[in-house]
Backbone as ProteinMPNN parsed JSONL, in Angstrom:
{"seq_chain_A": "MKKKLIVVAALIIVIAGVLLYLNHMNYWPFQDEKAAGIPDGEIKSVDTTSKKDELSLLLAANGEIAYNVKAKSMSVYFDVYDRDKRVRHDIVTEGMSEENTQMSESLIWGIPGFDVFNATEIRLVMSHGSSSSQIAYAIPKGVFVDGESRSAGTHQFEDGKIEKGKEYVLESWSISKKEGGISSSVFSKDSLKDKDRTVILYVIFK", "coords_chain_A": {"N_chain_A": [[34.41, -21.368, -200.911], [35.938, -19.119, -201.416], [34.1, -17.129, -200.731], [33.851, -17.588, -198.012], [36.399, -16.859, -197.121], [36.329, -14.142, -197.678], [34.301, -13.322, -195.937], [35.49, -13.981, -193.465], [37.754, -12.317, -193.571], [36.455, -9.844, -193.572], [35.259, -9.903, -191.034], [37.542, -9.917, -189.429], [38.578, -7.39, -190.013], [36.516, -5.77, -188.986], [36.559, -6.487, -186.238], [39.169, -5.716, -185.608], [38.929, -2.978, -186.042], [37.076, -2.274, -184.041], [38.556, -2.93, -181.737], [40.679, -1.128, -181.99], [39.291, 1.266, -181.683], [38.304, 0.974, -179.045], [40.728, 0.948, -177.68], [41.742, 3.492, -178.333], [39.854, 5.148, -177.091], [40.186, 4.422, -174.496], [38.627, 2.414, -173.294], [37.461, -0.627, -171.608], [39.068, -3.597, -172.794], [41.321, -2.041, -172.389], [41.539, 0.007, -170.626], [42.857, 0.165, -168.089], [44.06, 2.19, -165.549], [43.024, 4.505, -166.454], [40.82, 7.283, -167.333], [37.778, 6.311, -168.552], [36.528, 6.461, -171.917], [37.797, 8.723, -172.797], [40.259, 9.937, -174.88], [43.896, 9.624, -174.817], [45.665, 12.388, -173.478], [43.595, 14.23, -173.533], [40.809, 16.359, -172.509], [37.556, 16.497, -171.05], [34.227, 17.689, -170.729], [31.817, 16.515, -168.501], [28.53, 15.441, -168.869], [26.188, 16.359, -166.6], [23.49, 16.494, -166.356], [21.902, 14.239, -166.49], [22.346, 13.127, -164.086], [20.948, 14.249, -162.059], [19.871, 14.647, -158.755], [18.56, 14.546, -155.357], [20.598, 15.747, -153.889], [21.976, 17.378, -155.74], [20.115, 19.358, -156.099], [20.531, 21.034, -154.023], [22.611, 22.587, -154.695], [23.946, 25.567, -155.997], [25.372, 25.727, -158.3], [27.108, 23.373, -160.352], [29.481, 20.977, -161.65], [31.379, 18.744, -163.803], [34.448, 17.343, -164.853], [36.614, 15.246, -166.842], [39.773, 13.688, -167.44], [42.685, 12.565, -169.278], [46.005, 12.698, -169.081], [49.53, 13.303, -169.446], [51.447, 14.969, -167.234], [53.273, 17.422, -165.26], [52.053, 18.854, -163.32], [48.825, 19.648, -161.928], [46.59, 22.104, -161.352], [44.096, 23.839, -159.497], [42.633, 26.955, -159.548], [41.442, 29.994, -157.975], [40.551, 32.991, -159.003], [40.358, 36.56, -158.731], [39.355, 39.475, -160.35], [39.584, 42.987, -160.705], [38.333, 44.933, -163.039], [40.861, 44.681, -165.444], [42.821, 43.988, -163.681], [44.366, 41.686, -161.657], [43.418, 40.819, -158.467], [43.327, 38.858, -156.653], [44.612, 35.574, -156.185], [44.217, 32.481, -155.639], [45.205, 29.206, -154.656], [43.256, 26.448, -155.0], [43.397, 23.652, -155.023], [46.043, 21.303, -155.739], [48.15, 19.084, -157.634], [51.376, 17.731, -157.839], [54.466, 16.718, -159.454], [57.908, 15.723, -160.006], [58.517, 14.781, -162.505], [56.896, 14.156, -165.714], [53.794, 12.738, -165.168], [51.278, 10.219, -165.376], [48.093, 11.437, -165.339], [44.976, 10.655, -164.629], [41.911, 11.336, -164.084], [38.764, 12.288, -162.54], [37.113, 15.333, -161.946], [34.952, 16.8, -159.793], [32.873, 19.488, -158.993], [31.074, 21.626, -156.746], [28.801, 24.192, -155.766], [27.496, 25.028, -152.846], [24.15, 25.977, -151.865], [21.658, 28.342, -153.065], [22.011, 30.497, -154.655], [24.363, 31.627, -156.836], [25.733, 33.976, -156.525], [25.78, 34.469, -153.895], [27.493, 32.729, -152.82], [29.482, 30.897, -150.515], [31.295, 28.916, -150.338], [33.234, 26.451, -152.088], [33.096, 23.163, -153.129], [35.037, 20.316, -153.854], [35.584, 17.189, -155.48], [37.975, 14.855, -156.096], [38.523, 12.159, -158.155], [40.066, 9.026, -158.655], [40.167, 6.117, -160.181], [39.122, 3.78, -157.854], [39.522, 5.344, -155.663], [39.159, 8.467, -153.882], [39.255, 11.999, -153.123], [38.371, 14.765, -151.046], [37.86, 18.277, -151.188], [37.501, 21.439, -149.664], [36.89, 24.79, -150.286], [36.901, 27.931, -148.915], [35.172, 30.71, -149.877], [36.4, 33.965, -150.011], [35.113, 36.696, -148.02], [33.206, 39.389, -149.364], [33.833, 39.112, -152.024], [31.865, 38.893, -154.034], [30.605, 41.564, -155.266], [28.204, 44.314, -155.38], [26.1, 44.893, -158.227], [24.39, 45.871, -161.21], [24.311, 44.322, -163.49], [24.743, 40.966, -163.738], [26.307, 37.847, -164.27], [26.808, 34.319, -164.705], [28.735, 31.433, -165.53], [29.276, 28.016, -166.614], [31.693, 25.442, -167.358], [33.371, 26.597, -169.526], [34.859, 25.939, -171.943], [36.195, 24.089, -174.755], [35.894, 20.6, -175.411], [38.676, 18.374, -175.881], [42.102, 18.134, -177.076], [44.521, 18.621, -174.547], [46.063, 21.638, -173.734], [49.095, 22.538, -172.468], [49.507, 24.817, -169.829], [47.303, 26.32, -170.457], [44.284, 27.957, -169.412], [41.537, 26.303, -168.175], [38.334, 26.971, -167.849], [36.193, 26.429, -165.19], [34.11, 27.561, -163.722], [32.671, 30.806, -163.819], [32.172, 34.203, -162.794], [30.65, 37.277, -163.478], [30.451, 40.727, -162.893], [28.923, 43.849, -163.206], [28.178, 47.4, -163.406], [26.714, 48.101, -165.498], [25.306, 46.792, -168.57], [27.436, 44.549, -170.269], [29.632, 43.678, -173.04], [29.807, 40.685, -175.135], [32.223, 38.181, -174.905], [34.599, 35.9, -176.351], [36.398, 34.732, -174.671], [36.817, 34.532, -171.221], [39.107, 35.371, -170.007], [40.207, 37.295, -171.626], [41.634, 40.52, -172.312], [39.888, 42.563, -173.14], [37.409, 41.546, -172.309], [37.752, 41.44, -169.516], [38.239, 44.152, -168.905], [35.797, 45.179, -169.5], [34.15, 44.502, -167.462], [33.229, 45.205, -164.071], [33.976, 43.543, -161.987], [35.433, 40.328, -162.111], [35.259, 36.924, -161.485], [36.929, 33.866, -161.33], [37.017, 30.378, -161.546], [39.231, 27.877, -162.228], [41.111, 25.294, -164.003], [44.46, 24.212, -164.573], [47.05, 22.726, -166.484], [50.453, 21.665, -166.376]], "CA_chain_A": [[35.645, -21.145, -200.154], [36.32, -17.726, -201.599], [33.149, -16.327, -199.964], [34.199, -17.753, -196.604], [37.593, -16.051, -196.874], [35.905, -12.74, -197.687], [33.571, -13.11, -194.684], [36.487, -14.013, -192.378], [38.551, -11.093, -193.685], [35.593, -8.732, -193.148], [35.131, -9.993, -189.575], [38.832, -9.513, -188.85], [38.662, -5.938, -190.153], [35.556, -5.186, -188.037], [37.072, -6.709, -184.877], [40.351, -4.861, -185.452], [38.438, -1.6, -185.918], [36.473, -2.131, -182.714], [39.636, -2.944, -180.749], [41.398, 0.145, -182.124], [38.429, 2.302, -181.096], [38.316, 0.775, -177.596], [42.05, 1.346, -177.209], [41.848, 4.954, -178.482], [38.965, 5.796, -176.124], [40.513, 3.893, -173.163], [37.581, 1.538, -172.757], [37.888, -1.989, -171.31], [40.051, -4.049, -171.795], [42.53, -1.216, -172.48], [41.378, 1.156, -169.748], [43.814, 0.182, -166.997], [43.593, 3.137, -164.531], [42.69, 5.756, -167.125], [39.414, 7.66, -167.382], [37.16, 5.669, -169.719], [35.817, 7.306, -172.867], [38.572, 9.927, -173.101], [41.56, 9.601, -175.467], [45.081, 10.136, -174.128], [45.995, 13.79, -173.706], [42.4, 15.05, -173.739], [39.942, 16.751, -171.396], [36.163, 16.442, -171.48], [33.166, 18.04, -169.791], [30.887, 15.407, -168.295], [27.143, 15.887, -168.778], [25.638, 16.002, -165.28], [22.035, 16.674, -166.339], [21.26, 12.941, -166.27], [22.672, 12.679, -162.728], [20.246, 15.093, -161.098], [19.266, 13.975, -157.602], [18.205, 15.461, -154.28], [21.78, 16.486, -153.468], [22.285, 18.41, -156.72], [19.148, 20.441, -155.943], [21.029, 21.915, -152.97], [23.77, 23.281, -155.235], [23.659, 26.693, -156.887], [26.028, 25.379, -159.565], [28.007, 22.225, -160.217], [29.981, 20.471, -162.923], [32.334, 17.638, -163.73], [35.33, 17.122, -165.995], [37.491, 14.076, -166.743], [40.926, 13.905, -168.319], [43.827, 11.652, -169.322], [47.121, 13.507, -169.565], [50.817, 13.204, -168.771], [51.838, 16.33, -166.868], [53.988, 17.559, -164.0], [51.171, 19.442, -162.304], [47.443, 20.003, -162.198], [46.235, 23.052, -160.294], [42.816, 24.53, -159.587], [42.795, 28.299, -158.994], [40.313, 30.899, -157.791], [41.074, 34.335, -159.266], [39.443, 37.702, -158.692], [39.848, 40.617, -161.123], [38.897, 44.274, -160.789], [38.661, 45.243, -164.438], [41.866, 43.725, -165.918], [43.856, 43.84, -162.659], [44.12, 40.566, -160.763], [43.57, 41.236, -157.072], [43.398, 37.653, -155.813], [45.027, 34.38, -156.928], [44.278, 31.438, -154.618], [45.271, 27.805, -155.07], [42.203, 25.659, -154.367], [44.048, 22.355, -154.835], [46.995, 21.009, -156.805], [48.959, 17.875, -157.558], [52.635, 18.008, -158.524], [55.532, 15.714, -159.464], [59.108, 16.233, -160.652], [58.496, 14.353, -163.904], [55.566, 13.942, -166.274], [53.104, 11.602, -164.584], [49.938, 9.996, -165.921], [46.992, 11.947, -164.526], [43.703, 10.182, -165.181], [41.0, 11.588, -162.97], [37.578, 13.109, -162.739], [37.023, 16.419, -160.979], [33.575, 17.252, -159.616], [32.799, 20.606, -158.073], [29.73, 22.1, -156.471], [28.689, 25.402, -154.955], [26.302, 24.873, -152.016], [23.25, 27.123, -151.767], [20.673, 28.531, -154.127], [22.376, 31.69, -155.423], [25.817, 31.591, -157.09], [26.337, 35.243, -156.116], [25.857, 34.472, -152.427], [28.272, 31.529, -152.499], [30.487, 31.041, -149.452], [32.197, 27.77, -150.36], [33.286, 25.576, -153.257], [33.516, 21.818, -152.741], [35.557, 19.535, -154.965], [35.887, 15.777, -155.272], [38.911, 14.316, -157.08], [38.393, 10.7, -158.184], [41.012, 8.271, -159.477], [39.823, 4.717, -159.971], [38.207, 3.573, -156.729], [39.86, 6.265, -154.582], [38.735, 9.852, -154.076], [39.582, 12.933, -152.05], [37.469, 15.914, -151.039], [38.464, 19.563, -150.835], [36.557, 22.541, -149.459], [37.533, 26.1, -150.369], [36.036, 28.995, -148.398], [35.242, 31.92, -150.699], [36.599, 35.135, -149.137], [33.997, 37.632, -147.923], [33.322, 40.599, -150.163], [34.214, 38.827, -153.415], [30.745, 39.179, -154.932], [30.157, 42.932, -155.021], [26.926, 44.669, -155.991], [26.136, 45.302, -159.633], [23.106, 45.67, -161.875], [24.458, 43.26, -164.488], [25.477, 39.822, -163.197], [26.162, 36.608, -165.049], [27.697, 33.227, -164.296], [28.784, 30.381, -166.55], [29.949, 26.766, -166.264], [32.33, 24.689, -168.459], [33.602, 27.517, -170.63], [35.955, 25.501, -172.806], [35.829, 23.013, -175.663], [36.551, 19.314, -175.19], [39.709, 18.071, -176.869], [43.489, 18.028, -176.642], [44.923, 19.521, -173.474], [47.203, 22.517, -173.988], [49.783, 22.848, -171.212], [49.547, 26.238, -169.528], [46.026, 26.967, -170.798], [43.289, 27.979, -168.35], [40.259, 25.662, -168.497], [37.399, 27.603, -166.918], [35.152, 25.573, -164.624], [32.997, 28.447, -163.375], [33.063, 32.215, -163.796], [31.169, 35.176, -162.377], [30.92, 38.63, -163.983], [29.623, 41.729, -162.218], [29.099, 45.191, -163.752], [27.124, 48.36, -163.124], [25.921, 48.207, -166.721], [25.423, 45.646, -169.465], [28.706, 44.475, -170.981], [29.631, 42.937, -174.297], [30.057, 39.247, -175.081], [33.575, 37.842, -175.343], [34.819, 34.461, -176.521], [37.252, 34.264, -173.588], [36.65, 35.289, -169.989], [40.422, 35.886, -169.63], [40.684, 38.3, -172.569], [41.751, 41.873, -171.755], [38.66, 43.307, -173.436], [36.342, 41.026, -171.458], [38.023, 41.852, -168.138], [38.069, 45.606, -168.801], [34.385, 45.477, -169.691], [33.437, 44.126, -166.235], [33.761, 45.793, -162.837], [34.642, 42.444, -161.286], [35.341, 38.998, -162.704], [35.745, 35.868, -160.593], [37.119, 32.695, -162.193], [37.504, 29.098, -161.021], [39.746, 27.193, -163.412], [42.157, 24.285, -163.833], [45.559, 24.385, -165.518], [48.025, 21.637, -166.492], [51.795, 22.095, -166.804]], "C_chain_A": [[36.065, -19.671, -200.206], [35.426, -16.801, -200.776], [33.468, -16.39, -198.473], [35.414, -16.9, -196.237], [37.245, -14.571, -196.805], [35.192, -12.395, -196.386], [34.529, -13.054, -193.498], [37.316, -12.736, -192.378], [37.755, -9.881, -193.204], [35.437, -8.722, -191.638], [36.395, -9.531, -188.873], [38.969, -7.989, -188.885], [37.747, -5.243, -189.144], [36.076, -5.298, -186.612], [38.278, -5.815, -184.609], [39.94, -3.402, -185.264], [37.853, -1.323, -184.546], [37.548, -2.054, -181.635], [40.44, -1.642, -180.779], [40.612, 1.281, -181.478], [38.443, 2.199, -179.564], [39.634, 1.22, -176.984], [42.196, 2.87, -177.235], [41.038, 5.682, -177.408], [39.19, 5.308, -174.692], [39.342, 3.176, -172.493], [38.191, 0.172, -172.436], [38.018, -2.764, -172.608], [41.339, -3.232, -171.777], [42.548, -0.068, -171.479], [42.481, 1.277, -168.709], [43.288, 1.141, -165.917], [43.203, 4.482, -165.142], [41.187, 6.024, -167.082], [38.813, 7.121, -168.679], [36.45, 6.686, -170.601], [36.55, 8.567, -173.258], [39.933, 9.526, -173.666], [42.709, 10.186, -174.657], [45.318, 11.601, -174.495], [44.808, 14.705, -173.871], [41.64, 15.314, -172.447], [38.507, 16.803, -171.917], [35.231, 16.894, -170.363], [32.197, 16.869, -169.7], [29.48, 15.972, -168.115], [26.541, 15.41, -167.458], [24.115, 16.12, -165.228], [21.307, 15.371, -166.07], [21.504, 12.415, -164.863], [21.96, 13.502, -161.658], [19.619, 14.252, -159.98], [18.978, 15.012, -156.523], [19.389, 16.33, -153.865], [22.085, 17.636, -154.427], [21.335, 19.594, -156.628], [19.58, 21.431, -154.865], [22.238, 22.719, -153.434], [23.346, 24.397, -156.183], [24.273, 26.463, -158.261], [26.913, 24.169, -159.327], [28.433, 21.763, -161.606], [30.976, 19.353, -162.707], [33.158, 17.596, -165.002], [36.109, 15.835, -165.757], [38.618, 14.272, -167.739], [41.926, 12.763, -168.198], [44.998, 12.437, -169.888], [48.392, 13.18, -168.778], [51.311, 14.622, -168.512], [52.584, 16.318, -165.544], [53.087, 18.129, -162.906], [49.773, 19.678, -162.85], [47.005, 20.888, -161.039], [44.869, 23.665, -160.566], [42.973, 25.863, -158.858], [41.463, 29.032, -158.88], [40.868, 32.312, -157.908], [39.976, 35.379, -159.179], [40.105, 38.865, -159.422], [38.952, 41.833, -160.896], [39.309, 44.882, -162.117], [39.72, 44.226, -164.894], [43.027, 43.559, -164.935], [43.49, 42.683, -161.738], [44.426, 40.969, -159.334], [43.609, 40.048, -156.117], [43.729, 36.454, -156.698], [45.259, 33.27, -155.909], [44.388, 30.056, -155.247], [44.201, 27.04, -154.288], [42.725, 24.26, -154.045], [45.043, 22.153, -155.959], [47.701, 19.683, -156.536], [50.21, 18.088, -158.385], [53.579, 16.815, -158.454], [56.715, 16.296, -160.219], [59.157, 15.882, -162.139], [57.06, 14.222, -164.384], [54.977, 12.647, -165.73], [51.722, 11.464, -165.207], [48.886, 10.466, -164.925], [45.687, 11.574, -165.218], [42.668, 10.262, -164.079], [39.717, 12.249, -163.449], [37.537, 14.129, -161.617], [35.581, 16.911, -160.955], [33.598, 18.442, -158.659], [31.35, 21.046, -157.913], [29.78, 23.317, -155.575], [27.397, 25.309, -154.139], [25.465, 26.152, -151.971], [22.313, 27.214, -152.96], [20.991, 29.729, -155.017], [23.889, 31.711, -155.6], [26.5, 32.878, -156.649], [26.28, 35.464, -154.606], [26.663, 33.267, -151.949], [29.317, 31.826, -151.431], [31.548, 29.937, -149.513], [32.122, 27.042, -151.705], [33.803, 24.22, -152.778], [33.932, 21.04, -153.976], [35.783, 18.091, -154.538], [36.777, 15.323, -156.426], [38.839, 12.801, -157.015], [39.399, 10.093, -159.138], [40.769, 6.797, -159.203], [38.799, 4.597, -158.853], [38.475, 4.525, -155.561], [39.4, 7.679, -154.912], [39.164, 10.701, -152.889], [38.673, 14.15, -152.184], [38.198, 17.156, -150.559], [37.366, 20.595, -150.672], [37.338, 23.851, -149.471], [36.534, 27.163, -149.922], [36.237, 30.254, -149.244], [35.378, 33.137, -149.773], [35.376, 36.069, -149.149], [34.257, 38.86, -148.796], [33.702, 40.374, -151.611], [33.106, 39.231, -154.383], [30.128, 40.537, -154.573], [28.811, 43.178, -155.7], [27.131, 45.105, -157.443], [24.81, 45.002, -160.289], [23.155, 44.518, -162.873], [25.338, 42.145, -163.914], [25.249, 38.61, -164.078], [27.167, 35.584, -164.541], [27.625, 32.141, -165.355], [29.609, 29.199, -166.093], [30.543, 26.122, -167.512], [32.58, 25.56, -169.684], [34.865, 27.146, -171.412], [35.46, 24.364, -173.681], [36.583, 21.738, -175.297], [37.627, 19.112, -176.244], [41.088, 17.977, -176.254], [43.821, 19.065, -175.576], [46.149, 20.32, -173.896], [47.831, 22.878, -172.645], [49.838, 24.372, -171.023], [48.26, 26.979, -169.846], [45.061, 26.88, -169.622], [41.988, 27.349, -168.857], [39.242, 26.101, -167.436], [36.301, 26.63, -166.499], [33.898, 26.386, -164.312], [33.512, 29.886, -163.392], [31.869, 33.076, -163.415], [31.58, 36.542, -162.925], [29.93, 39.601, -163.354], [29.952, 43.106, -162.79], [27.946, 46.089, -163.342], [26.226, 48.551, -164.337], [26.153, 46.971, -167.572], [26.75, 45.697, -170.214], [28.572, 43.679, -172.264], [29.911, 41.46, -174.07], [31.44, 38.958, -175.641], [33.727, 36.333, -175.428], [35.664, 33.882, -175.389], [37.099, 35.15, -172.369], [37.962, 35.915, -169.548], [40.929, 36.987, -170.567], [40.685, 39.686, -171.917], [40.459, 42.657, -171.941], [37.527, 42.868, -172.53], [36.519, 41.497, -170.017], [37.793, 43.348, -167.941], [36.602, 46.006, -168.858], [33.552, 45.211, -168.439], [34.068, 44.827, -165.036], [34.522, 44.752, -162.031], [34.389, 41.136, -162.013], [35.97, 37.998, -161.738], [35.793, 34.577, -161.402], [37.669, 31.513, -161.4], [37.961, 28.289, -162.226], [40.837, 26.187, -163.049], [43.206, 24.496, -164.915], [46.55, 23.236, -165.356], [49.371, 22.172, -166.97], [52.729, 20.9, -166.846]], "O_chain_A": [[36.477, -19.073, -199.212], [35.896, -15.823, -200.196], [33.372, -15.391, -197.761], [35.45, -16.292, -195.168], [37.789, -13.833, -195.983], [35.424, -11.34, -195.797], [34.401, -12.191, -192.63], [37.555, -12.14, -191.327], [38.288, -9.005, -192.523], [35.475, -7.659, -191.019], [36.338, -8.844, -187.853], [39.417, -7.374, -187.918], [38.137, -4.255, -188.521], [36.042, -4.325, -185.859], [38.405, -5.23, -183.533], [40.514, -2.682, -184.446], [38.1, -0.271, -183.956], [37.471, -1.223, -180.73], [40.831, -1.118, -179.737], [41.182, 2.146, -180.814], [38.576, 3.207, -178.87], [39.658, 1.801, -175.899], [42.705, 3.469, -176.287], [41.475, 6.704, -176.879], [38.479, 5.721, -173.776], [39.105, 3.317, -171.293], [39.277, -0.162, -172.91], [37.156, -2.618, -173.474], [42.342, -3.671, -171.215], [43.474, 0.743, -171.484], [42.988, 2.372, -168.47], [42.184, 0.936, -165.412], [43.067, 5.477, -164.43], [40.388, 5.123, -166.83], [39.287, 7.438, -169.77], [35.85, 7.643, -170.111], [36.001, 9.403, -173.975], [40.693, 8.836, -172.986], [42.517, 11.136, -173.898], [45.191, 12.0, -175.652], [44.97, 15.846, -174.302], [41.793, 14.612, -171.448], [38.274, 17.116, -173.085], [35.414, 16.532, -169.2], [31.807, 16.3, -170.719], [29.266, 16.873, -167.304], [26.402, 14.209, -167.227], [23.51, 15.876, -164.185], [20.22, 15.376, -165.492], [20.949, 11.387, -164.476], [22.331, 13.455, -160.485], [18.925, 13.269, -160.242], [19.133, 16.213, -156.748], [19.218, 17.501, -153.528], [22.413, 18.739, -153.99], [21.685, 20.705, -157.024], [19.056, 22.543, -154.798], [22.827, 23.456, -152.644], [22.5, 24.202, -157.056], [23.755, 26.947, -159.268], [27.41, 23.966, -158.219], [27.814, 22.119, -162.609], [31.366, 19.054, -161.579], [32.633, 17.789, -166.099], [36.25, 15.384, -164.62], [38.446, 14.94, -168.759], [42.009, 12.089, -167.171], [44.982, 12.805, -171.063], [48.334, 12.826, -167.6], [51.563, 15.383, -169.446], [52.538, 15.339, -164.799], [53.326, 17.915, -161.717], [49.567, 19.877, -164.048], [47.043, 20.47, -159.881], [44.526, 23.972, -161.708], [43.391, 25.903, -157.701], [40.499, 28.732, -159.586], [41.575, 32.779, -157.015], [38.819, 35.118, -159.509], [41.259, 39.203, -159.158], [37.725, 41.726, -160.895], [40.454, 45.29, -162.311], [39.504, 43.022, -164.749], [44.088, 43.053, -165.301], [42.43, 42.693, -161.112], [45.534, 41.403, -159.017], [43.887, 40.202, -154.928], [43.209, 36.321, -157.806], [46.36, 33.129, -155.377], [43.738, 29.772, -156.253], [44.24, 26.992, -153.058], [42.524, 23.747, -152.944], [44.911, 22.762, -157.021], [47.829, 19.231, -155.398], [50.129, 18.573, -159.514], [53.512, 16.006, -157.528], [56.56, 17.247, -160.985], [59.764, 16.6, -162.934], [56.125, 14.18, -163.584], [55.596, 11.587, -165.824], [51.072, 12.46, -165.527], [48.8, 9.956, -163.808], [45.347, 12.122, -166.267], [42.562, 9.364, -163.243], [39.603, 12.699, -164.589], [37.884, 13.825, -160.475], [35.055, 17.38, -161.964], [34.271, 18.4, -157.629], [30.52, 20.869, -158.805], [30.672, 23.462, -154.74], [26.311, 25.493, -154.69], [25.996, 27.261, -152.032], [22.196, 26.281, -153.754], [20.316, 29.952, -156.022], [24.623, 31.804, -154.616], [27.71, 32.888, -156.422], [26.681, 36.515, -154.106], [26.526, 32.838, -150.803], [29.955, 32.879, -151.446], [32.57, 30.01, -148.83], [31.082, 27.025, -152.363], [34.827, 24.144, -152.1], [33.269, 21.094, -155.012], [36.128, 17.811, -153.39], [36.384, 15.397, -157.59], [39.064, 12.212, -155.958], [39.577, 10.557, -160.264], [41.115, 6.285, -158.138], [37.743, 5.228, -158.893], [37.737, 4.515, -154.575], [39.268, 8.041, -156.081], [39.405, 10.191, -151.795], [38.26, 14.517, -153.283], [39.034, 17.103, -149.656], [36.411, 20.624, -151.449], [38.327, 24.0, -148.754], [35.447, 27.279, -150.489], [37.341, 30.794, -149.314], [34.571, 33.319, -148.861], [34.698, 36.207, -150.168], [35.396, 39.304, -148.939], [33.878, 41.335, -152.359], [33.369, 39.836, -155.423], [29.26, 40.64, -153.707], [28.34, 42.36, -156.49], [28.187, 45.612, -157.821], [24.169, 43.999, -159.974], [22.16, 43.821, -163.077], [26.521, 42.35, -163.641], [24.145, 38.376, -164.568], [28.228, 35.931, -164.021], [26.592, 31.948, -165.996], [30.528, 29.345, -165.287], [29.976, 26.232, -168.599], [32.054, 25.283, -170.762], [35.805, 27.935, -171.521], [34.434, 23.748, -173.393], [37.754, 21.781, -174.922], [37.513, 19.612, -177.362], [41.227, 17.764, -175.049], [43.45, 20.233, -175.689], [47.143, 19.758, -174.356], [47.17, 23.458, -171.783], [50.174, 25.111, -171.948], [48.142, 28.163, -169.529], [45.014, 25.871, -168.92], [41.411, 27.806, -169.844], [39.288, 25.661, -166.287], [35.58, 26.083, -167.333], [32.778, 25.962, -164.597], [34.657, 30.146, -163.022], [30.717, 32.728, -163.676], [32.75, 36.915, -162.835], [28.73, 39.333, -163.29], [31.12, 43.49, -162.855], [26.872, 45.611, -162.976], [25.124, 49.089, -164.231], [27.08, 46.199, -167.327], [27.145, 46.743, -170.728], [27.531, 43.082, -172.537], [30.215, 41.037, -172.955], [31.791, 39.432, -176.722], [33.086, 35.582, -174.693], [35.652, 32.671, -175.168], [37.232, 36.37, -172.46], [37.953, 36.888, -168.793], [41.991, 37.557, -170.315], [39.838, 39.984, -171.074], [39.99, 43.329, -171.022], [36.766, 43.698, -172.033], [35.554, 41.905, -169.371], [37.221, 43.765, -166.934], [36.212, 47.047, -168.329], [32.398, 45.632, -168.351], [35.283, 45.021, -164.985], [35.576, 45.037, -161.463], [33.278, 40.867, -162.47], [37.076, 38.209, -161.241], [34.826, 34.226, -162.078], [38.658, 31.637, -160.679], [37.178, 28.04, -163.142], [41.403, 26.218, -161.956], [42.889, 24.905, -166.032], [46.854, 22.82, -164.238], [49.43, 23.024, -167.857], [53.905, 21.047, -167.181]]}, "name": "protein", "num_of_chains": 1, "seq": "MKKKLIVVAALIIVIAGVLLYLNHMNYWPFQDEKAAGIPDGEIKSVDTTSKKDELSLLLAANGEIAYNVKAKSMSVYFDVYDRDKRVRHDIVTEGMSEENTQMSESLIWGIPGFDVFNATEIRLVMSHGSSSSQIAYAIPKGVFVDGESRSAGTHQFEDGKIEKGKEYVLESWSISKKEGGISSSVFSKDSLKDKDRTVILYVIFK"}
């Protein structure tokens, strides 16, 4: 009898632990309309390497993020810097409300073509549950200037708790006449001053 009670107690503890984990990670049956596999208030880069198909081969760069957060706004921006002076600040897309609203979505973006430095357009797909919307942003002409040293990067942030007002870099381009140093943040003054031109696509929550 005592052994049976111990086994039952152990099973209860295991089941409770599993349910707590499923609830924390927003998996079924606790998912509701939230992004599965992501705790409340967090953002995560989605690994797209396993999703390679014929369409992705037509993209010079692409990525995906998912998030669960209560916020008043979510905005995607396209910024252009000459050294540390911002010369362009475009809103690619945004969602706003007067009060904190549950935002549980995935954001997929892609840059058509074969060369990220000859990009003319950025395409985005916002998905929430079974619904989705598509956005196309035309990159202004002359953004990608000539330079001997060029680099581009995707998903330049760490997964985890969302900080309101923080820039989460989706894609960035750096152009210089000479080799520059390495910086931990593309938005840092030193990093911007070190490059002739920096172009940044990023999302911010407020």
